[in-house]
Biotite code that builds the C-alpha atoms (Angstrom):
import biotite.structure as struc

atoms = struc.array([
    struc.Atom([3.823, 51.812, 32.633], chain_id="A", res_id=1, res_name="MET", atom_name="CA", element="C"),
    struc.Atom([7.274, 53.191, 32.129], chain_id="A", res_id=2, res_name="LYS", atom_name="CA", element="C"),
    struc.Atom([9.228, 53.016, 28.906], chain_id="A", res_id=3, res_name="LYS", atom_name="CA", element="C"),
    struc.Atom([11.625, 50.558, 30.516], chain_id="A", res_id=4, res_name="SER", atom_name="CA", element="C"),
    struc.Atom([8.720, 48.184, 31.362], chain_id="A", res_id=5, res_name="ASP", atom_name="CA", element="C"),
    struc.Atom([7.455, 48.221, 27.767], chain_id="A", res_id=6, res_name="ILE", atom_name="CA", element="C"),
    struc.Atom([10.990, 47.666, 26.446], chain_id="A", res_id=7, res_name="ALA", atom_name="CA", element="C"),
    struc.Atom([11.440, 44.696, 28.832], chain_id="A", res_id=8, res_name="MET", atom_name="CA", element="C"),
    struc.Atom([8.126, 43.145, 27.707], chain_id="A", res_id=9, res_name="ILE", atom_name="CA", element="C"),
    struc.Atom([9.137, 43.514, 24.030], chain_id="A", res_id=10, res_name="ILE", atom_name="CA", element="C"),
    struc.Atom([12.563, 42.004, 24.732], chain_id="A", res_id=11, res_name="LEU", atom_name="CA", element="C"),
    struc.Atom([11.113, 39.021, 26.628], chain_id="A", res_id=12, res_name="ILE", atom_name="CA", element="C"),
    struc.Atom([8.486, 38.445, 23.925], chain_id="A", res_id=13, res_name="ALA", atom_name="CA", element="C"),
    struc.Atom([11.043, 38.517, 21.098], chain_id="A", res_id=14, res_name="SER", atom_name="CA", element="C"),
    struc.Atom([13.412, 36.151, 22.949], chain_id="A", res_id=15, res_name="VAL", atom_name="CA", element="C"),
    struc.Atom([10.471, 33.809, 23.637], chain_id="A", res_id=16, res_name="SER", atom_name="CA", element="C"),
    struc.Atom([9.506, 33.812, 19.943], chain_id="A", res_id=17, res_name="VAL", atom_name="CA", element="C"),
    struc.Atom([13.081, 32.975, 18.927], chain_id="A", res_id=18, res_name="LEU", atom_name="CA", element="C"),
    struc.Atom([13.305, 30.141, 21.453], chain_id="A", res_id=19, res_name="ILE", atom_name="CA", element="C"),
    struc.Atom([9.925, 28.764, 20.344], chain_id="A", res_id=20, res_name="ALA", atom_name="CA", element="C"),
    struc.Atom([11.015, 28.930, 16.681], chain_id="A", res_id=21, res_name="TYR", atom_name="CA", element="C"),
    struc.Atom([14.210, 26.954, 17.264], chain_id="A", res_id=22, res_name="PHE", atom_name="CA", element="C"),
    struc.Atom([12.490, 24.407, 19.520], chain_id="A", res_id=23, res_name="VAL", atom_name="CA", element="C"),
    struc.Atom([9.738, 23.835, 16.935], chain_id="A", res_id=24, res_name="ALA", atom_name="CA", element="C"),
    struc.Atom([12.295, 23.532, 14.139], chain_id="A", res_id=25, res_name="LYS", atom_name="CA", element="C"),
    struc.Atom([14.235, 21.000, 16.212], chain_id="A", res_id=26, res_name="GLY", atom_name="CA", element="C"),
    struc.Atom([11.142, 18.926, 16.968], chain_id="A", res_id=27, res_name="ILE", atom_name="CA", element="C"),
    struc.Atom([9.437, 19.011, 13.565], chain_id="A", res_id=28, res_name="PHE", atom_name="CA", element="C"),
    struc.Atom([12.539, 19.416, 11.433], chain_id="A", res_id=29, res_name="GLY", atom_name="CA", element="C"),
    struc.Atom([13.078, 21.675, 8.502], chain_id="A", res_id=30, res_name="GLY", atom_name="CA", element="C"),
    struc.Atom([11.852, 21.241, 4.964], chain_id="A", res_id=31, res_name="SER", atom_name="CA", element="C"),
    struc.Atom([13.798, 18.749, 2.891], chain_id="A", res_id=32, res_name="ILE", atom_name="CA", element="C"),
    struc.Atom([13.950, 19.267, -0.855], chain_id="A", res_id=33, res_name="ASN", atom_name="CA", element="C"),
    struc.Atom([14.616, 15.797, -2.224], chain_id="A", res_id=34, res_name="THR", atom_name="CA", element="C"),
    struc.Atom([13.048, 14.024, -5.146], chain_id="A", res_id=35, res_name="SER", atom_name="CA", element="C"),
    struc.Atom([11.132, 10.818, -4.642], chain_id="A", res_id=36, res_name="GLN", atom_name="CA", element="C"),
    struc.Atom([10.418, 8.008, -7.064], chain_id="A", res_id=37, res_name="THR", atom_name="CA", element="C"),
    struc.Atom([6.929, 6.582, -7.327], chain_id="A", res_id=38, res_name="VAL", atom_name="CA", element="C"),
    struc.Atom([5.949, 3.225, -8.761], chain_id="A", res_id=39, res_name="LYS", atom_name="CA", element="C"),
    struc.Atom([3.568, 3.419, -11.681], chain_id="A", res_id=40, res_name="THR", atom_name="CA", element="C"),
    struc.Atom([1.110, 0.808, -12.859], chain_id="A", res_id=41, res_name="ILE", atom_name="CA", element="C"),
    struc.Atom([0.319, -0.456, -16.320], chain_id="A", res_id=42, res_name="ASP", atom_name="CA", element="C"),
    struc.Atom([-2.604, 1.255, -18.007], chain_id="A", res_id=43, res_name="PRO", atom_name="CA", element="C"),
    struc.Atom([-5.932, -0.577, -17.947], chain_id="A", res_id=44, res_name="ILE", atom_name="CA", element="C"),
    struc.Atom([-6.971, -2.062, -21.262], chain_id="A", res_id=45, res_name="ASP", atom_name="CA", element="C"),
    struc.Atom([-10.075, -3.851, -22.484], chain_id="A", res_id=46, res_name="SER", atom_name="CA", element="C"),
    struc.Atom([-8.318, -7.192, -23.075], chain_id="A", res_id=47, res_name="LYS", atom_name="CA", element="C"),
    struc.Atom([-9.684, -9.936, -20.780], chain_id="A", res_id=48, res_name="ILE", atom_name="CA", element="C"),
    struc.Atom([-7.224, -12.583, -19.645], chain_id="A", res_id=49, res_name="VAL", atom_name="CA", element="C"),
    struc.Atom([-8.365, -16.004, -18.429], chain_id="A", res_id=50, res_name="ASP", atom_name="CA", element="C"),
    struc.Atom([-7.706, -16.487, -14.705], chain_id="A", res_id=51, res_name="PRO", atom_name="CA", element="C"),
    struc.Atom([-4.891, -18.736, -13.551], chain_id="A", res_id=52, res_name="ASP", atom_name="CA", element="C"),
    struc.Atom([-6.320, -22.279, -13.150], chain_id="A", res_id=53, res_name="PRO", atom_name="CA", element="C"),
    struc.Atom([-4.157, -22.935, -10.075], chain_id="A", res_id=54, res_name="THR", atom_name="CA", element="C"),
    struc.Atom([-5.856, -20.081, -8.239], chain_id="A", res_id=55, res_name="ILE", atom_name="CA", element="C"),
    struc.Atom([-9.398, -20.221, -9.649], chain_id="A", res_id=56, res_name="PHE", atom_name="CA", element="C"),
    struc.Atom([-10.521, -23.831, -9.520], chain_id="A", res_id=57, res_name="ASN", atom_name="CA", element="C"),
    struc.Atom([-13.609, -24.490, -11.645], chain_id="A", res_id=58, res_name="SER", atom_name="CA", element="C"),
    struc.Atom([-14.607, -27.427, -9.358], chain_id="A", res_id=59, res_name="ASN", atom_name="CA", element="C"),
    struc.Atom([-14.416, -25.375, -6.154], chain_id="A", res_id=60, res_name="ALA", atom_name="CA", element="C"),
    struc.Atom([-17.352, -24.906, -3.776], chain_id="A", res_id=61, res_name="ILE", atom_name="CA", element="C"),
    struc.Atom([-19.493, -21.887, -4.578], chain_id="A", res_id=62, res_name="ASN", atom_name="CA", element="C"),
    struc.Atom([-19.941, -19.875, -1.339], chain_id="A", res_id=63, res_name="PRO", atom_name="CA", element="C"),
    struc.Atom([-23.083, -18.232, -2.736], chain_id="A", res_id=64, res_name="ALA", atom_name="CA", element="C"),
    struc.Atom([-24.978, -21.547, -2.800], chain_id="A", res_id=65, res_name="VAL", atom_name="CA", element="C"),
    struc.Atom([-26.764, -22.550, 0.414], chain_id="A", res_id=66, res_name="GLU", atom_name="CA", element="C"),
    struc.Atom([-25.409, -25.867, 1.700], chain_id="A", res_id=67, res_name="VAL", atom_name="CA", element="C"),
    struc.Atom([-27.400, -28.139, 3.987], chain_id="A", res_id=68, res_name="GLN", atom_name="CA", element="C"),
    struc.Atom([-25.147, -30.027, 6.416], chain_id="A", res_id=69, res_name="ILE", atom_name="CA", element="C"),
    struc.Atom([-27.644, -32.320, 8.141], chain_id="A", res_id=70, res_name="SER", atom_name="CA", element="C"),
    struc.Atom([-30.254, -34.532, 6.516], chain_id="A", res_id=71, res_name="GLY", atom_name="CA", element="C"),
    struc.Atom([-33.168, -32.490, 7.917], chain_id="A", res_id=72, res_name="THR", atom_name="CA", element="C"),
    struc.Atom([-34.012, -28.940, 7.076], chain_id="A", res_id=73, res_name="ALA", atom_name="CA", element="C"),
    struc.Atom([-34.165, -26.603, 10.060], chain_id="A", res_id=74, res_name="GLN", atom_name="CA", element="C"),
    struc.Atom([-35.957, -23.286, 10.004], chain_id="A", res_id=75, res_name="THR", atom_name="CA", element="C"),
    struc.Atom([-35.413, -20.423, 12.388], chain_id="A", res_id=76, res_name="GLN", atom_name="CA", element="C"),
    struc.Atom([-38.487, -18.998, 14.053], chain_id="A", res_id=77, res_name="SER", atom_name="CA", element="C"),
    struc.Atom([-39.132, -16.699, 16.988], chain_id="A", res_id=78, res_name="GLY", atom_name="CA", element="C"),
    struc.Atom([-41.371, -19.209, 18.812], chain_id="A", res_id=79, res_name="THR", atom_name="CA", element="C"),
    struc.Atom([-40.410, -22.674, 19.969], chain_id="A", res_id=80, res_name="GLN", atom_name="CA", element="C"),
])
């Protein structure tokens, strides 16, 4: 290779890197140094508060208890 060929390859490579840099900066944007505010929560304490009676009804149906809808008990088995 001649010196002019090597110089042309270096020139094309450097121009390509510059173009790629500006295209990537345009697509992804630059870094922005701004401050953000974050909501904080109250610290957890050991005080227990009674639940709201409008939400937690003491007379509500317990989903953990098995409820039988019909008058007869039906069992599931593999054979019929």
